[in-house]
DOLONU-822038 format. One record per atom (N, C-alpha, C, O): residue number from 1; residue in three letters; atom name; x, y, z. Coordinates in Angstrom, 1 decimal, padded with zeros to 4 digits, always signed. Atoms other than C-alpha are relative to their C-alpha. Layout:
// DOLONU-822038
@resi: NUM; resn: ALA; name: CA; east: X; north: Y; up: Z
...
This chain:
// DOLONU-822038
@resi: 1; resn: MET; name: N; east: +001.0; north: -000.2; up: +000.9
@resi: 1; resn: MET; name: CA; east: +022.4; north: -033.5; up: -005.6
@resi: 1; resn: MET; name: C; east: -001.2; north: +000.6; up: +000.6
@resi: 1; resn: MET; name: O; east: -001.6; north: +000.2; up: +001.7
@resi: 2; resn: ALA; name: N; east: +001.2; north: -000.8; up: -000.6
@resi: 2; resn: ALA; name: CA; east: +019.4; north: -031.1; up: -005.0
@resi: 2; resn: ALA; name: C; east: -001.2; north: -000.9; up: -000.2
@resi: 2; resn: ALA; name: O; east: -001.4; north: -001.6; up: -001.2
@resi: 3; resn: SER; name: N; east: +001.2; north: +000.8; up: +000.1
@resi: 3; resn: SER; name: CA; east: +016.1; north: -032.6; up: -004.3
@resi: 3; resn: SER; name: C; east: -001.2; north: +001.0; up: -000.4
@resi: 3; resn: SER; name: O; east: -001.1; north: +002.2; up: +000.0
@resi: 4; resn: ALA; name: N; east: +001.1; north: -000.8; up: +000.4
@resi: 4; resn: ALA; name: CA; east: +012.8; north: -031.3; up: -005.7
@resi: 4; resn: ALA; name: C; east: -000.8; north: +000.5; up: +001.2
@resi: 4; resn: ALA; name: O; east: -001.6; north: +001.4; up: +001.2
@resi: 5; resn: PHE; name: N; east: +000.6; north: -000.4; up: -001.3
@resi: 5; resn: PHE; name: CA; east: +011.6; north: -031.1; up: -002.1
@resi: 5; resn: PHE; name: C; east: +000.2; north: +001.4; up: +000.4
@resi: 5; resn: PHE; name: O; east: -000.6; north: +002.0; up: +001.0
@resi: 6; resn: PHE; name: N; east: -000.4; north: -001.4; up: -000.4
@resi: 6; resn: PHE; name: CA; east: +013.4; north: -027.8; up: -001.6
@resi: 6; resn: PHE; name: C; east: -000.4; north: +001.1; up: -000.9
@resi: 6; resn: PHE; name: O; east: -000.1; north: +002.3; up: -000.6
@resi: 7; resn: PHE; name: N; east: +000.3; north: -001.0; up: +001.0
@resi: 7; resn: PHE; name: CA; east: +012.0; north: -026.0; up: -004.6
@resi: 7; resn: PHE; name: C; east: -001.5; north: +000.2; up: +000.0
@resi: 7; resn: PHE; name: O; east: -002.3; north: -000.7; up: +000.1
@resi: 8; resn: ASP; name: N; east: +001.4; north: -000.4; up: +000.1
@resi: 8; resn: ASP; name: CA; east: +008.7; north: -024.1; up: -004.9
@resi: 8; resn: ASP; name: C; east: -000.5; north: -000.4; up: -001.4
@resi: 8; resn: ASP; name: O; east: +000.3; north: -000.6; up: -002.3
@resi: 9; resn: ALA; name: N; east: +000.5; north: +000.3; up: +001.3
@resi: 9; resn: ALA; name: CA; east: +006.4; north: -024.8; up: -007.8
@resi: 9; resn: ALA; name: C; east: +000.1; north: +001.3; up: -000.9
@resi: 9; resn: ALA; name: O; east: +000.1; north: +001.1; up: -002.1
@resi: 10; resn: GLU; name: N; east: -000.1; north: -001.2; up: +000.8
@resi: 10; resn: GLU; name: CA; east: +006.7; north: -021.1; up: -008.9
@resi: 10; resn: GLU; name: C; east: +001.4; north: +000.3; up: -000.4
@resi: 10; resn: GLU; name: O; east: +002.3; north: +000.1; up: +000.4
@resi: 11; resn: PRO; name: N; east: -001.4; north: -000.3; up: +000.4
@resi: 11; resn: PRO; name: CA; east: +009.7; north: -020.0; up: -010.9
@resi: 11; resn: PRO; name: C; east: +000.5; north: +001.2; up: +000.8
@resi: 11; resn: PRO; name: O; east: -000.2; north: +002.0; up: +001.2
@resi: 12; resn: LEU; name: N; east: -000.7; north: -001.1; up: -000.7
@resi: 12; resn: LEU; name: CA; east: +012.2; north: -017.8; up: -009.2
@resi: 12; resn: LEU; name: C; east: +000.0; north: +001.3; up: -000.8
@resi: 12; resn: LEU; name: O; east: +000.0; north: +001.3; up: -002.0
@resi: 13; resn: CYS; name: N; east: -000.1; north: -001.4; up: +000.6
@resi: 13; resn: CYS; name: CA; east: +012.3; north: -014.0; up: -009.9
@resi: 13; resn: CYS; name: C; east: -001.2; north: +000.4; up: -000.8
@resi: 13; resn: CYS; name: O; east: -001.1; north: +001.3; up: -001.6
@resi: 14; resn: GLU; name: N; east: +001.2; north: -000.3; up: +000.7
@resi: 14; resn: GLU; name: CA; east: +008.8; north: -014.0; up: -011.3
@resi: 14; resn: GLU; name: C; east: -001.1; north: +000.2; up: +001.0
@resi: 14; resn: GLU; name: O; east: -001.6; north: -000.8; up: +001.6
@resi: 15; resn: PRO; name: N; east: +001.1; north: -000.2; up: -001.0
@resi: 15; resn: PRO; name: CA; east: +006.2; north: -012.3; up: -009.1
@resi: 15; resn: PRO; name: C; east: -001.3; north: -000.7; up: -000.5
@resi: 15; resn: PRO; name: O; east: -001.6; north: -000.7; up: -001.7
@resi: 16; resn: THR; name: N; east: +001.2; north: +000.6; up: +000.4
@resi: 16; resn: THR; name: CA; east: +002.9; north: -014.0; up: -009.1
@resi: 16; resn: THR; name: C; east: -001.0; north: +001.0; up: -000.3
@resi: 16; resn: THR; name: O; east: -001.1; north: +002.1; up: +000.3
@resi: 17; resn: ALA; name: N; east: +001.0; north: -000.9; up: +000.4
@resi: 17; resn: ALA; name: CA; east: +000.0; north: -012.3; up: -010.8
@resi: 17; resn: ALA; name: C; east: -001.1; north: +000.0; up: +001.1
@resi: 17; resn: ALA; name: O; east: -001.4; north: -001.1; up: +001.6
@resi: 18; resn: PRO; name: N; east: +001.1; north: +000.0; up: -001.0
@resi: 18; resn: PRO; name: CA; east: -002.8; north: -011.2; up: -008.4
@resi: 18; resn: PRO; name: C; east: -001.2; north: -000.8; up: -000.6
@resi: 18; resn: PRO; name: O; east: -001.5; north: -000.8; up: -001.8
@resi: 19; resn: ALA; name: N; east: +001.1; north: +000.8; up: +000.4
@resi: 19; resn: ALA; name: CA; east: -005.8; north: -013.5; up: -008.5
@resi: 19; resn: ALA; name: C; east: -001.2; north: +000.9; up: -000.4
@resi: 19; resn: ALA; name: O; east: -001.4; north: +001.9; up: +000.3
@resi: 20; resn: LEU; name: N; east: +001.2; north: -000.8; up: +000.4
@resi: 20; resn: LEU; name: CA; east: -008.9; north: -012.1; up: -010.3
@resi: 20; resn: LEU; name: C; east: -001.2; north: -000.7; up: +000.3
@resi: 20; resn: LEU; name: O; east: -002.2; north: -000.7; up: -000.5
@resi: 21; resn: ASP; name: N; east: +001.2; north: +000.8; up: -000.4
@resi: 21; resn: ASP; name: CA; east: -011.3; north: -014.4; up: -008.5
@resi: 21; resn: ASP; name: C; east: -001.0; north: +000.8; up: +000.8
@resi: 21; resn: ASP; name: O; east: -002.2; north: +000.5; up: +000.7
@resi: 22; resn: ALA; name: N; east: +000.9; north: -000.7; up: -000.9
@resi: 22; resn: ALA; name: CA; east: -012.8; north: -011.9; up: -006.1
@resi: 22; resn: ALA; name: C; east: +000.3; north: +001.5; up: +000.1
@resi: 22; resn: ALA; name: O; east: +001.4; north: +001.9; up: +000.0
@resi: 23; resn: CYS; name: N; east: -000.1; north: -001.5; up: -000.2
@resi: 23; resn: CYS; name: CA; east: -013.4; north: -008.2; up: -005.4
@resi: 23; resn: CYS; name: C; east: +001.0; north: +000.2; up: +001.2
@resi: 23; resn: CYS; name: O; east: +000.8; north: -000.4; up: +002.2
@resi: 24; resn: ALA; name: N; east: -001.0; north: -000.3; up: -001.1
@resi: 24; resn: ALA; name: CA; east: -010.5; north: -006.8; up: -003.3
@resi: 24; resn: ALA; name: C; east: -000.7; north: +000.7; up: +001.2
@resi: 24; resn: ALA; name: O; east: -000.1; north: +000.7; up: +002.2
@resi: 25; resn: LEU; name: N; east: +000.6; north: -000.7; up: -001.1
@resi: 25; resn: LEU; name: CA; east: -013.0; north: -004.8; up: -001.2
@resi: 25; resn: LEU; name: C; east: -001.1; north: -000.9; up: +000.7
@resi: 25; resn: LEU; name: O; east: -001.1; north: -001.1; up: +001.9
@resi: 26; resn: CYS; name: N; east: +001.2; north: +000.7; up: -000.6
@resi: 26; resn: CYS; name: CA; east: -016.2; north: -006.9; up: -000.7
@resi: 26; resn: CYS; name: C; east: +000.1; north: -001.5; up: -000.1
@resi: 26; resn: CYS; name: O; east: -000.7; north: -002.2; up: +000.4
@resi: 27; resn: ALA; name: N; east: -000.2; north: +001.4; up: +000.2
@resi: 27; resn: ALA; name: CA; east: -014.8; north: -010.3; up: -001.7
@resi: 27; resn: ALA; name: C; east: -001.0; north: -000.7; up: -000.8
@resi: 27; resn: ALA; name: O; east: -001.1; north: -002.0; up: -000.8
@resi: 28; resn: LYS; name: N; east: +001.0; north: +000.6; up: +000.8
@resi: 28; resn: LYS; name: CA; east: -017.7; north: -010.9; up: -004.1
@resi: 28; resn: LYS; name: C; east: +000.8; north: -000.7; up: -001.2
@resi: 28; resn: LYS; name: O; east: +001.7; north: -000.2; up: -001.8
@resi: 29; resn: PRO; name: N; east: -000.6; north: +000.7; up: +001.1
@resi: 29; resn: PRO; name: CA; east: -016.7; north: -013.6; up: -006.6
@resi: 29; resn: PRO; name: C; east: -000.1; north: +000.7; up: -001.4
@resi: 29; resn: PRO; name: O; east: -001.2; north: +001.2; up: -001.7
@resi: 30; resn: LEU; name: N; east: +000.0; north: -000.7; up: +001.4
@resi: 30; resn: LEU; name: CA; east: -015.8; north: -012.2; up: -010.1
@resi: 30; resn: LEU; name: C; east: -000.2; north: -001.1; up: -001.0
@resi: 30; resn: LEU; name: O; east: +000.7; north: -002.0; up: -001.1
@resi: 31; resn: GLY; name: N; east: +000.3; north: +001.0; up: +001.0
@resi: 31; resn: GLY; name: CA; east: -017.3; north: -014.2; up: -012.9
@resi: 31; resn: GLY; name: C; east: +000.8; north: +000.2; up: -001.2
@resi: 31; resn: GLY; name: O; east: +001.3; north: +001.3; up: -001.5
@resi: 32; resn: ARG; name: N; east: -000.8; north: -000.1; up: +001.3
@resi: 32; resn: ARG; name: CA; east: -015.5; north: -014.9; up: -016.2
@resi: 32; resn: ARG; name: C; east: -000.7; north: +000.9; up: -001.0
@resi: 32; resn: ARG; name: O; east: +000.0; north: +001.5; up: -001.8
@resi: 33; resn: ASP; name: N; east: +000.7; north: -000.8; up: +001.0
@resi: 33; resn: ASP; name: CA; east: -018.2; north: -013.1; up: -018.1
@resi: 33; resn: ASP; name: C; east: -000.4; north: +001.4; up: +000.5
@resi: 33; resn: ASP; name: O; east: -001.1; north: +002.1; up: -000.1
@resi: 34; resn: SER; name: N; east: +000.4; north: -001.3; up: -000.5
@resi: 34; resn: SER; name: CA; east: -018.6; north: -010.1; up: -015.8
@resi: 34; resn: SER; name: C; east: +001.2; north: +001.0; up: -000.1
@resi: 34; resn: SER; name: O; east: +002.3; north: +000.6; up: -000.3
@resi: 35; resn: ASP; name: N; east: -001.0; north: -001.0; up: +000.1
@resi: 35; resn: ASP; name: CA; east: -016.8; north: -006.8; up: -015.9
@resi: 35; resn: ASP; name: C; east: +000.9; north: +000.0; up: +001.3
@resi: 35; resn: ASP; name: O; east: +000.4; north: -000.2; up: +002.3
@resi: 36; resn: ILE; name: N; east: -001.0; north: -000.1; up: -001.1
@resi: 36; resn: ILE; name: CA; east: -013.7; north: -006.3; up: -013.7
@resi: 36; resn: ILE; name: C; east: +000.5; north: +001.4; up: +000.0
@resi: 36; resn: ILE; name: O; east: +001.0; north: +001.8; up: -001.1
@resi: 37; resn: PHE; name: N; east: -000.5; north: -001.4; up: -000.1
@resi: 37; resn: PHE; name: CA; east: -012.8; north: -002.8; up: -012.5
@resi: 37; resn: PHE; name: C; east: +001.3; north: +000.0; up: +000.7
@resi: 37; resn: PHE; name: O; east: +001.4; north: -000.3; up: +001.9
@resi: 38; resn: MET; name: N; east: -001.4; north: +000.0; up: -000.5
@resi: 38; resn: MET; name: CA; east: -009.1; north: -002.4; up: -012.0
@resi: 38; resn: MET; name: C; east: +000.4; north: +001.3; up: +000.7
@resi: 38; resn: MET; name: O; east: -000.1; north: +002.4; up: +000.3
@resi: 39; resn: TYR; name: N; east: -000.5; north: -001.2; up: -000.7
@resi: 39; resn: TYR; name: CA; east: -007.3; north: +000.0; up: -009.6
@resi: 39; resn: TYR; name: C; east: +001.4; north: -000.2; up: +000.3
@resi: 39; resn: TYR; name: O; east: +001.8; north: -001.3; up: +000.8
@resi: 40; resn: ARG; name: N; east: -001.4; north: +000.1; up: -000.2
@resi: 40; resn: ARG; name: CA; east: -003.6; north: +000.6; up: -009.3
@resi: 40; resn: ARG; name: C; east: +000.6; north: -001.1; up: -000.7
@resi: 40; resn: ARG; name: O; east: +001.6; north: -001.7; up: -000.3
@resi: 41; resn: GLY; name: N; east: -000.6; north: +000.9; up: +000.9
@resi: 41; resn: GLY; name: CA; east: -002.9; north: -001.7; up: -012.1
@resi: 41; resn: GLY; name: C; east: -000.3; north: -001.5; up: +000.2
@resi: 41; resn: GLY; name: O; east: -000.5; north: -002.2; up: -000.7
@resi: 42; resn: ASP; name: N; east: +000.2; north: +001.5; up: -000.2
@resi: 42; resn: ASP; name: CA; east: -003.5; north: -005.1; up: -010.4
@resi: 42; resn: ASP; name: C; east: -001.0; north: -000.3; up: +001.1
@resi: 42; resn: ASP; name: O; east: -001.1; north: -001.5; up: +001.5
@resi: 43; resn: THR; name: N; east: +001.0; north: +000.3; up: -001.0
@resi: 43; resn: THR; name: CA; east: -006.3; north: -004.8; up: -007.9
@resi: 43; resn: THR; name: C; east: -001.4; north: +000.0; up: -000.6
@resi: 43; resn: THR; name: O; east: -001.9; north: +001.0; up: -001.1
@resi: 44; resn: PRO; name: N; east: +001.3; north: +000.1; up: +000.6
@resi: 44; resn: PRO; name: CA; east: -009.7; north: -006.1; up: -009.1
@resi: 44; resn: PRO; name: C; east: -001.2; north: +000.4; up: +000.9
@resi: 44; resn: PRO; name: O; east: -001.1; north: +000.1; up: +002.1
@resi: 45; resn: PHE; name: N; east: +001.2; north: -000.3; up: -000.8
@resi: 45; resn: PHE; name: CA; east: -013.1; north: -004.8; up: -008.0
@resi: 45; resn: PHE; name: C; east: -001.2; north: -000.4; up: -000.9
@resi: 45; resn: PHE; name: O; east: -001.1; north: -000.5; up: -002.1
@resi: 46; resn: CYS; name: N; east: +001.2; north: +000.5; up: +000.7
@resi: 46; resn: CYS; name: CA; east: -016.6; north: -006.0; up: -008.9
@resi: 46; resn: CYS; name: C; east: -000.8; north: +001.1; up: -000.6
@resi: 46; resn: CYS; name: O; east: -001.6; north: +000.8; up: -001.5
@resi: 47; resn: SER; name: N; east: +000.8; north: -001.1; up: +000.5
@resi: 47; resn: SER; name: CA; east: -018.1; north: -002.6; up: -009.5
@resi: 47; resn: SER; name: C; east: +000.8; north: +001.3; up: +000.1
@resi: 47; resn: SER; name: O; east: +001.8; north: +001.4; up: +000.8
@resi: 48; resn: GLU; name: N; east: -000.6; north: -001.4; up: -000.1
@resi: 48; resn: GLU; name: CA; east: -017.2; north: +001.1; up: -009.9
@resi: 48; resn: GLU; name: C; east: -000.2; north: +000.5; up: +001.4
@resi: 48; resn: GLU; name: O; east: +000.7; north: +001.2; up: +001.9
@resi: 49; resn: ASP; name: N; east: +000.3; north: -000.5; up: -001.4
@resi: 49; resn: ASP; name: CA; east: -018.7; north: +001.7; up: -006.4
@resi: 49; resn: ASP; name: C; east: +001.1; north: -000.6; up: +000.9
@resi: 49; resn: ASP; name: O; east: +001.7; north: +000.2; up: +001.7
@resi: 50; resn: CYS; name: N; east: -001.1; north: +000.6; up: -000.8
@resi: 50; resn: CYS; name: CA; east: -016.2; north: -000.7; up: -004.8
@resi: 50; resn: CYS; name: C; east: +001.3; north: +000.6; up: -000.3
@resi: 50; resn: CYS; name: O; east: +002.1; north: +000.9; up: +000.7
@resi: 51; resn: ARG; name: N; east: -001.3; north: -000.6; up: +000.4
@resi: 51; resn: ARG; name: CA; east: -013.3; north: +000.7; up: -006.7
@resi: 51; resn: ARG; name: C; east: +000.1; north: +001.4; up: +000.5
@resi: 51; resn: ARG; name: O; east: +001.1; north: +001.8; up: +001.1
@resi: 52; resn: HIS; name: N; east: +000.0; north: -001.4; up: -000.5
@resi: 52; resn: HIS; name: CA; east: -014.3; north: +004.3; up: -005.8
@resi: 52; resn: HIS; name: C; east: +000.1; north: +000.0; up: +001.5
@resi: 52; resn: HIS; name: O; east: +000.8; north: +000.9; up: +002.0
@resi: 53; resn: GLU; name: N; east: -000.1; north: +000.0; up: -001.5
@resi: 53; resn: GLU; name: CA; east: -014.7; north: +003.4; up: -002.1
@resi: 53; resn: GLU; name: C; east: +001.5; north: -000.3; up: +000.4
@resi: 53; resn: GLU; name: O; east: +001.9; north: +000.3; up: +001.3
@resi: 54; resn: GLN; name: N; east: -001.4; north: +000.3; up: -000.3
@resi: 54; resn: GLN; name: CA; east: -011.2; north: +001.9; up: -002.1
@resi: 54; resn: GLN; name: C; east: +000.9; north: +001.2; up: -000.3
@resi: 54; resn: GLN; name: O; east: +001.8; north: +001.5; up: +000.4
@resi: 55; resn: MET; name: N; east: -000.7; north: -001.2; up: +000.3
@resi: 55; resn: MET; name: CA; east: -009.9; north: +005.1; up: -003.8
@resi: 55; resn: MET; name: C; east: -000.1; north: +001.0; up: +001.1
@resi: 55; resn: MET; name: O; east: +000.8; north: +001.7; up: +001.5
@resi: 56; resn: GLN; name: N; east: +000.3; north: -001.0; up: -001.1
@resi: 56; resn: GLN; name: CA; east: -011.5; north: +007.2; up: -001.1
@resi: 56; resn: GLN; name: C; east: +000.8; north: -000.4; up: +001.3
@resi: 56; resn: GLN; name: O; east: +001.4; north: +000.4; up: +001.9
@resi: 57; resn: VAL; name: N; east: -000.8; north: +000.5; up: -001.2
@resi: 57; resn: VAL; name: CA; east: -009.9; north: +005.0; up: +001.7
@resi: 57; resn: VAL; name: C; east: +001.4; north: +000.3; up: -000.2
@resi: 57; resn: VAL; name: O; east: +002.1; north: +000.7; up: +000.7
@resi: 58; resn: ASP; name: N; east: -001.4; north: -000.3; up: +000.3
@resi: 58; resn: ASP; name: CA; east: -006.5; north: +005.3; up: +000.0
@resi: 58; resn: ASP; name: C; east: +000.3; north: +001.4; up: +000.1
@resi: 58; resn: ASP; name: O; east: +001.4; north: +001.8; up: +000.6
@resi: 59; resn: ALA; name: N; east: -000.3; north: -001.5; up: -000.1
@resi: 59; resn: ALA; name: CA; east: -006.8; north: +009.1; up: -000.2
@resi: 59; resn: ALA; name: C; east: +000.0; north: +000.4; up: +001.4
@resi: 59; resn: ALA; name: O; east: +000.8; north: +001.2; up: +001.8
@resi: 60; resn: ILE; name: N; east: +000.0; north: -000.3; up: -001.5
@resi: 60; resn: ILE; name: CA; east: -007.7; north: +009.3; up: +003.5
@resi: 60; resn: ILE; name: C; east: +001.3; north: -000.5; up: +000.6
@resi: 60; resn: ILE; name: O; east: +001.9; north: +000.3; up: +001.4
@resi: 61; resn: ARG; name: N; east: -001.3; north: +000.5; up: -000.6
@resi: 61; resn: ARG; name: CA; east: -004.7; north: +007.1; up: +004.4
@resi: 61; resn: ARG; name: C; east: +001.2; north: +000.8; up: -000.4
@resi: 61; resn: ARG; name: O; east: +002.1; north: +001.1; up: +000.4
@resi: 62; resn: ALA; name: N; east: -001.1; north: -000.8; up: +000.5
@resi: 62; resn: ALA; name: CA; east: -002.4; north: +009.2; up: +002.2
@resi: 62; resn: ALA; name: C; east: +000.0; north: +001.3; up: +000.7
@resi: 62; resn: ALA; name: O; east: +001.1; north: +001.8; up: +001.1
@resi: 63; resn: ARG; name: N; east: +000.1; north: -001.3; up: -000.8
@resi: 63; resn: ARG; name: CA; east: -003.6; north: +012.5; up: +003.9
@resi: 63; resn: ARG; name: C; east: +000.5; north: -000.2; up: +001.4
@resi: 63; resn: ARG; name: O; east: +001.2; north: +000.6; up: +001.9
@resi: 64; resn: ARG; name: N; east: -000.4; north: +000.2; up: -001.4
@resi: 64; resn: ARG; name: CA; east: -003.1; north: +011.0; up: +007.3
@resi: 64; resn: ARG; name: C; east: +001.5; north: -000.2; up: +000.1
@resi: 64; resn: ARG; name: O; east: +002.2; north: +000.3; up: +001.0
@resi: 65; resn: ALA; name: N; east: -001.5; north: +000.3; up: +000.0
@resi: 65; resn: ALA; name: CA; east: +000.4; north: +009.7; up: +006.5
@resi: 65; resn: ALA; name: C; east: +000.7; north: +001.3; up: -000.3
@resi: 65; resn: ALA; name: O; east: +001.8; north: +001.5; up: +000.3
@resi: 66; resn: ALA; name: N; east: -000.7; north: -001.3; up: +000.3
@resi: 66; resn: ALA; name: CA; east: +001.3; north: +013.1; up: +005.0
@resi: 66; resn: ALA; name: C; east: +000.0; north: +000.9; up: +001.2
@resi: 66; resn: ALA; name: O; east: +001.0; north: +001.6; up: +001.5
@resi: 67; resn: ARG; name: N; east: +000.2; north: -000.8; up: -001.2
@resi: 67; resn: ARG; name: CA; east: +000.0; north: +014.8; up: +008.1
@resi: 67; resn: ARG; name: C; east: +001.0; north: -000.4; up: +001.1
@resi: 67; resn: ARG; name: O; east: +001.6; north: +000.4; up: +001.8
@resi: 68; resn: ARG; name: N; east: -000.9; north: +000.5; up: -001.0
@resi: 68; resn: ARG; name: CA; east: +002.0; north: +012.5; up: +010.4
@resi: 68; resn: ARG; name: C; east: +001.5; north: +000.3; up: -000.4
@resi: 68; resn: ARG; name: O; east: +002.3; north: +000.7; up: +000.5
@resi: 69; resn: HIS; name: N; east: -001.3; north: -000.3; up: +000.4
@resi: 69; resn: HIS; name: CA; east: +005.1; north: +013.0; up: +008.3
@resi: 69; resn: HIS; name: C; east: +000.3; north: +001.5; up: +000.2
@resi: 69; resn: HIS; name: O; east: +001.4; north: +001.9; up: +000.7
@resi: 70; resn: GLN; name: N; east: -000.2; north: -001.4; up: -000.2
@resi: 70; resn: GLN; name: CA; east: +004.7; north: +016.8; up: +008.4
@resi: 70; resn: GLN; name: C; east: +000.1; north: +000.3; up: +001.5
@resi: 70; resn: GLN; name: O; east: +001.0; north: +001.1; up: +001.9
@resi: 71; resn: GLN; name: N; east: -000.2; north: -000.2; up: -001.4
@resi: 71; resn: GLN; name: CA; east: +004.2; north: +016.7; up: +012.2
@resi: 71; resn: GLN; name: C; east: +001.3; north: -000.5; up: +000.5
@resi: 71; resn: GLN; name: O; east: +001.9; north: +000.1; up: +001.4
@resi: 72; resn: TYR; name: N; east: -001.3; north: +000.6; up: -000.5
@resi: 72; resn: TYR; name: CA; east: +007.2; north: +014.5; up: +012.7
@resi: 72; resn: TYR; name: C; east: +001.2; north: +000.9; up: -000.5
@resi: 72; resn: TYR; name: O; east: +002.1; north: +001.2; up: +000.3
@resi: 73; resn: SER; name: N; east: -001.0; north: -000.8; up: +000.5
@resi: 73; resn: SER; name: CA; east: +009.3; north: +016.7; up: +010.4
@resi: 73; resn: SER; name: C; east: +000.1; north: +001.3; up: +000.7
@resi: 73; resn: SER; name: O; east: +001.2; north: +001.8; up: +001.0
@resi: 74; resn: SER; name: N; east: +000.0; north: -001.3; up: -000.7
@resi: 74; resn: SER; name: CA; east: +008.3; north: +019.9; up: +012.1
@resi: 74; resn: SER; name: C; east: +000.4; north: -000.2; up: +001.5
@resi: 74; resn: SER; name: O; east: +001.1; north: +000.7; up: +002.0
@resi: 75; resn: GLY; name: N; east: -000.5; north: +000.3; up: -001.4
@resi: 75; resn: GLY; name: CA; east: +008.9; north: +018.3; up: +015.6
@resi: 75; resn: GLY; name: C; east: +001.5; north: -000.2; up: +000.0
@resi: 75; resn: GLY; name: O; east: +002.1; north: +000.3; up: +001.0
@resi: 76; resn: THR; name: N; east: -001.4; north: +000.2; up: +000.1
@resi: 76; resn: THR; name: CA; east: +012.3; north: +017.2; up: +014.6
@resi: 76; resn: THR; name: C; east: +000.8; north: +001.3; up: -000.3
@resi: 76; resn: THR; name: O; east: +001.8; north: +001.5; up: +000.3
@resi: 77; resn: GLU; name: N; east: -000.7; north: -001.3; up: +000.4
@resi: 77; resn: GLU; name: CA; east: +013.2; north: +020.6; up: +013.1
@resi: 77; resn: GLU; name: C; east: +000.0; north: +000.9; up: +001.2
@resi: 77; resn: GLU; name: O; east: +001.0; north: +001.6; up: +001.5
@resi: 78; resn: SER; name: N; east: +000.0; north: -000.8; up: -001.2
@resi: 78; resn: SER; name: CA; east: +012.1; north: +022.4; up: +016.3
@resi: 78; resn: SER; name: C; east: +001.0; north: -000.4; up: +001.1
@resi: 78; resn: SER; name: O; east: +001.6; north: +000.4; up: +001.8
@resi: 79; resn: ARG; name: N; east: -000.9; north: +000.6; up: -001.0
@resi: 79; resn: ARG; name: CA; east: +014.2; north: +020.1; up: +018.5
@resi: 79; resn: ARG; name: C; east: +001.5; north: +000.4; up: -000.5
@resi: 79; resn: ARG; name: O; east: +002.3; north: +000.7; up: +000.4
@resi: 80; resn: HIS; name: N; east: -001.4; north: -000.3; up: +000.4
@resi: 80; resn: HIS; name: CA; east: +017.3; north: +020.8; up: +016.3
@resi: 80; resn: HIS; name: C; east: +000.2; north: +001.5; up: +000.2
@resi: 80; resn: HIS; name: O; east: +001.3; north: +001.9; up: +000.5
@resi: 81; resn: GLN; name: N; east: -000.2; north: -001.4; up: -000.2
@resi: 81; resn: GLN; name: CA; east: +016.7; north: +024.6; up: +016.5
@resi: 81; resn: GLN; name: C; east: +000.2; north: +000.3; up: +001.5
@resi: 81; resn: GLN; name: O; east: +001.0; north: +001.1; up: +001.8
@resi: 82; resn: GLU; name: N; east: -000.2; north: -000.2; up: -001.4
@resi: 82; resn: GLU; name: CA; east: +016.4; north: +024.4; up: +020.3
@resi: 82; resn: GLU; name: C; east: +001.4; north: -000.4; up: +000.4
@resi: 82; resn: GLU; name: O; east: +002.0; north: +000.3; up: +001.3
@resi: 83; resn: SER; name: N; east: -001.4; north: +000.4; up: -000.4
@resi: 83; resn: SER; name: CA; east: +019.7; north: +022.5; up: +020.5
@resi: 83; resn: SER; name: C; east: +001.0; north: +001.0; up: -000.5
@resi: 83; resn: SER; name: O; east: +002.1; north: +001.1; up: +000.1
@resi: 84; resn: ARG; name: N; east: -001.0; north: -000.9; up: +000.5
@resi: 84; resn: ARG; name: CA; east: +021.4; north: +025.1; up: +018.4
@resi: 84; resn: ARG; name: C; east: +000.0; north: +001.3; up: +000.9
@resi: 84; resn: ARG; name: O; east: +001.0; north: +002.0; up: +000.9
@resi: 85; resn: LYS; name: N; east: +000.1; north: -001.2; up: -000.8
@resi: 85; resn: LYS; name: CA; east: +020.2; north: +027.9; up: +020.8
@resi: 85; resn: LYS; name: C; east: +000.8; north: -000.1; up: +001.3
@resi: 85; resn: LYS; name: O; east: +001.1; north: +001.0; up: +001.9
@resi: 86; resn: VAL; name: N; east: -000.7; north: +000.1; up: -001.2
@resi: 86; resn: VAL; name: CA; east: +022.0; north: +026.5; up: +023.7
@resi: 86; resn: VAL; name: C; east: +001.5; north: +000.4; up: -000.2
@resi: 86; resn: VAL; name: O; east: +002.1; north: +000.0; up: -001.1
@resi: 87; resn: SER; name: N; east: -001.4; north: -000.5; up: +000.1
@resi: 87; resn: SER; name: CA; east: +025.3; north: +028.3; up: +024.4
@resi: 87; resn: SER; name: C; east: +000.8; north: -000.6; up: +001.2
@resi: 87; resn: SER; name: O; east: +000.2; north: -000.9; up: +002.2
@resi: 88; resn: VAL; name: N; east: -000.9; north: +000.5; up: -001.0
@resi: 88; resn: VAL; name: CA; east: +028.2; north: +027.1; up: +026.4
@resi: 88; resn: VAL; name: C; east: +000.7; north: +001.1; up: +000.7
@resi: 88; resn: VAL; name: O; east: +001.4; north: +001.9; up: +000.0
@resi: 89; resn: ALA; name: N; east: -000.6; north: -001.1; up: -000.7
@resi: 89; resn: ALA; name: CA; east: +029.5; north: +029.4; up: +029.1
@resi: 89; resn: ALA; name: C; east: +001.5; north: -000.3; up: +000.2
@resi: 89; resn: ALA; name: O; east: +001.9; north: -001.5; up: +000.4
@resi: 90; resn: SER; name: N; east: -001.4; north: +000.2; up: -000.1
@resi: 90; resn: SER; name: CA; east: +033.3; north: +029.9; up: +029.2
@resi: 90; resn: SER; name: C; east: +000.5; north: +000.2; up: +001.4
@resi: 90; resn: SER; name: O; east: +001.7; north: +000.1; up: +001.7
């Protein structure tokens, strides 16, 4: 017989909703009567400024990741080309 000790209080297969208690950037408490500025569907911010700052940070990270991916891809491609240029003497 299974014991309740082994089970979490949250139902299985249901992701928990993000808490709307504090700004995701500055951690300022969000009041029940104050406006909440959402970004990416589930990330709360206390103001348009905090939300905009997070958007800028995300854009910078995305550009850096794309640049790293491009550098990796071009580096891998050049190594493959070099290996194809090698000929075997008979």
